[in-house]
C-alpha positions as CSV (number, residue, x, y, z in Angstrom):
1,M,64.0,-14.9,-5.1
2,I,61.4,-13.5,-7.5
3,E,63.8,-10.4,-8.4
4,S,66.9,-13.2,-8.9
5,A,64.9,-15.4,-11.1
6,I,64.2,-11.9,-13.4
7,R,67.8,-11.4,-13.5
8,W,68.7,-15.0,-14.4
9,L,66.0,-14.8,-17.0
10,L,67.1,-11.4,-18.5
11,G,70.8,-12.2,-18.3
12,V,70.0,-15.8,-20.1
13,L,67.6,-14.0,-23.1
14,A,70.5,-11.1,-23.2
15,A,73.5,-13.6,-24.2
16,P,74.6,-13.5,-27.6
17,E,74.7,-17.1,-28.3
18,V,70.9,-17.3,-27.6
19,G,70.1,-14.1,-29.4
20,L,67.3,-15.9,-31.7
21,T,66.0,-17.5,-29.1
22,S,65.6,-14.3,-27.3
23,V,64.1,-12.9,-30.2
24,F,61.6,-15.7,-30.0
25,V,60.4,-15.8,-26.7
26,I,60.4,-12.1,-26.6
27,S,58.4,-11.9,-29.9
28,F,56.0,-14.6,-28.6
29,V,55.2,-13.0,-25.2
30,S,54.9,-9.7,-26.7
31,A,52.0,-10.7,-29.1
32,T,49.9,-12.3,-26.1
33,L,48.0,-9.6,-23.8
34,V,51.3,-8.7,-22.0
35,P,52.6,-5.2,-22.7
36,L,56.0,-5.9,-24.1
37,G,57.5,-4.4,-27.3
38,S,60.0,-7.2,-29.5
39,E,60.9,-4.8,-31.6
40,P,64.1,-3.6,-29.6
41,A,65.1,-7.1,-29.1
42,V,65.0,-7.7,-33.2
43,F,66.9,-4.4,-33.8
44,A,69.8,-5.4,-31.1
45,V,70.2,-8.8,-32.7
46,C,70.5,-7.3,-36.2
47,K,72.5,-4.4,-35.0
48,A,75.2,-7.0,-33.2
49,N,75.6,-9.0,-36.6
50,G,74.2,-7.5,-39.9
51,D,73.9,-11.1,-41.4
52,M,71.2,-11.6,-38.7
53,F,68.5,-9.3,-40.3
54,W,66.5,-12.1,-42.1
55,P,67.0,-14.9,-39.7
56,A,65.7,-12.6,-37.0
57,I,62.9,-11.3,-38.7
58,A,61.9,-14.9,-39.6
59,V,62.1,-15.7,-35.9
60,A,60.3,-12.8,-34.7
61,T,57.5,-13.2,-37.2
62,V,57.1,-16.9,-36.3
63,G,57.2,-16.2,-32.7
64,N,54.6,-13.2,-32.9
65,T,52.3,-15.2,-35.0
66,L,52.2,-18.0,-32.4
67,G,51.8,-15.6,-29.8
68,G,48.9,-14.3,-31.9
69,I,47.7,-18.0,-32.5
70,V,47.3,-18.3,-28.7
71,D,45.3,-14.9,-28.5
72,Y,43.2,-16.4,-31.0
73,W,42.4,-19.4,-29.2
74,I,41.8,-17.4,-25.7
75,G,39.3,-15.6,-27.6
76,Y,37.7,-18.8,-29.4
77,Y,36.9,-20.3,-25.7
78,A,36.4,-17.0,-24.1
79,K,32.6,-16.3,-25.1
80,A,31.1,-15.7,-21.8
81,A,33.8,-13.1,-21.1
82,F,32.8,-11.0,-24.1
83,A,29.1,-11.8,-24.3
84,K,28.3,-8.0,-23.4
85,E,30.9,-6.7,-25.7
86,R,28.9,-8.4,-28.9
87,Q,27.1,-5.1,-29.7
88,S,30.6,-3.1,-30.0
89,R,31.4,-1.7,-33.4
90,W,34.6,-3.8,-33.0
91,F,32.6,-7.2,-33.5
92,G,30.6,-5.5,-36.4
93,W,33.9,-4.4,-38.2
94,L,35.6,-8.0,-37.6
95,S,32.5,-9.7,-38.7
96,H,32.1,-7.8,-42.0
97,Y,35.8,-7.5,-42.9
98,G,36.6,-11.2,-41.6
99,S,39.9,-12.8,-41.5
100,K,41.8,-9.7,-43.4
101,T,41.4,-7.9,-40.3
102,M,44.3,-10.0,-39.0
103,L,46.3,-7.8,-41.3
104,L,46.1,-5.3,-38.3
105,A,47.3,-7.8,-35.8
106,W,50.8,-5.7,-36.0
107,L,49.0,-2.7,-34.5
108,P,50.1,-1.7,-30.9
109,G,47.6,-1.6,-28.6
110,I,44.9,-3.2,-30.7
111,G,46.4,-6.0,-32.5
112,D,46.7,-8.7,-29.6
113,P,43.0,-7.9,-28.8
114,L,42.1,-8.0,-32.5
115,C,43.3,-11.4,-32.8
116,T,41.7,-12.6,-29.6
117,L,38.3,-11.1,-30.9
118,G,38.8,-13.0,-34.3
119,G,39.1,-16.3,-32.2
120,W,35.8,-15.3,-30.2
121,L,34.3,-14.8,-33.5
122,K,35.4,-18.0,-34.9
123,L,37.0,-16.7,-38.0
124,P,38.3,-19.0,-40.3
125,F,41.8,-20.0,-38.5
126,W,44.2,-20.2,-41.1
127,S,43.4,-17.5,-43.2
128,S,43.7,-15.4,-40.1
129,V,47.0,-17.0,-39.3
130,T,48.3,-16.1,-42.8
131,Y,47.1,-12.5,-42.6
132,M,48.5,-12.0,-38.9
133,A,51.7,-13.5,-40.1
134,I,51.7,-11.1,-43.1
135,G,51.1,-8.2,-41.1
136,K,53.7,-9.0,-38.4
137,F,56.1,-9.8,-41.0
138,A,55.7,-6.3,-42.5
139,R,56.1,-4.6,-39.4
140,Y,59.3,-6.4,-38.5
141,V,61.0,-5.7,-41.8
142,T,59.9,-2.1,-41.7
143,M,60.7,-1.1,-38.4
144,T,64.2,-3.0,-38.2
145,A,65.3,-1.9,-41.7
146,A,64.5,1.8,-40.6
147,L,66.1,1.4,-37.2
148,L,69.1,0.1,-38.7
149,F,69.4,3.3,-41.2
150,I,69.9,5.6,-38.1
151,P,73.5,6.3,-37.8
152,D,75.6,4.8,-34.8
153,G,76.0,8.2,-33.6
154,F,72.6,8.5,-32.6
155,W,72.2,5.5,-30.7
156,R,75.1,6.5,-28.9
157,S,74.0,9.7,-27.8
158,V,70.7,8.4,-26.6
159,A,72.6,6.1,-24.7
160,N,74.8,8.6,-22.9
161,F,71.1,10.6,-22.3
162,F,70.2,7.9,-20.6
163,G,73.5,7.5,-18.4
164,G,74.7,4.5,-20.4
């Protein structure tokens, strides 16, 4: 039952008519503490329709930033869970540099926990969100543009290599 539900969800998210919806959902979920990358979804939508570059970047940035906000609020209300970590260098670093550290929210592996720790430290909400959005926007523009410059022949050879 779960397997069929997952297949149905993946089918809905892969539908071309809901491409931006897919980008939003995947970008949102990947910004939470769930290990999922959203760049392939953004790239796929842009590759399928070149006119969708800026809308896909915008939707991915909004979805990923909203996911970062969820992380922020999780951290904000999770003081007890992180109490023993208070002495770590991450907390000192975040306390010292403040909201500007949210520019690093785009980094794989540490960006999402940084948002959570920012909330735990009660860094200023709107400046944290602004820096999160700037970092995430820059990542999507850079990654998607770079991937779009790779020739189609390369992607075909990658698909062939993996049996596609």
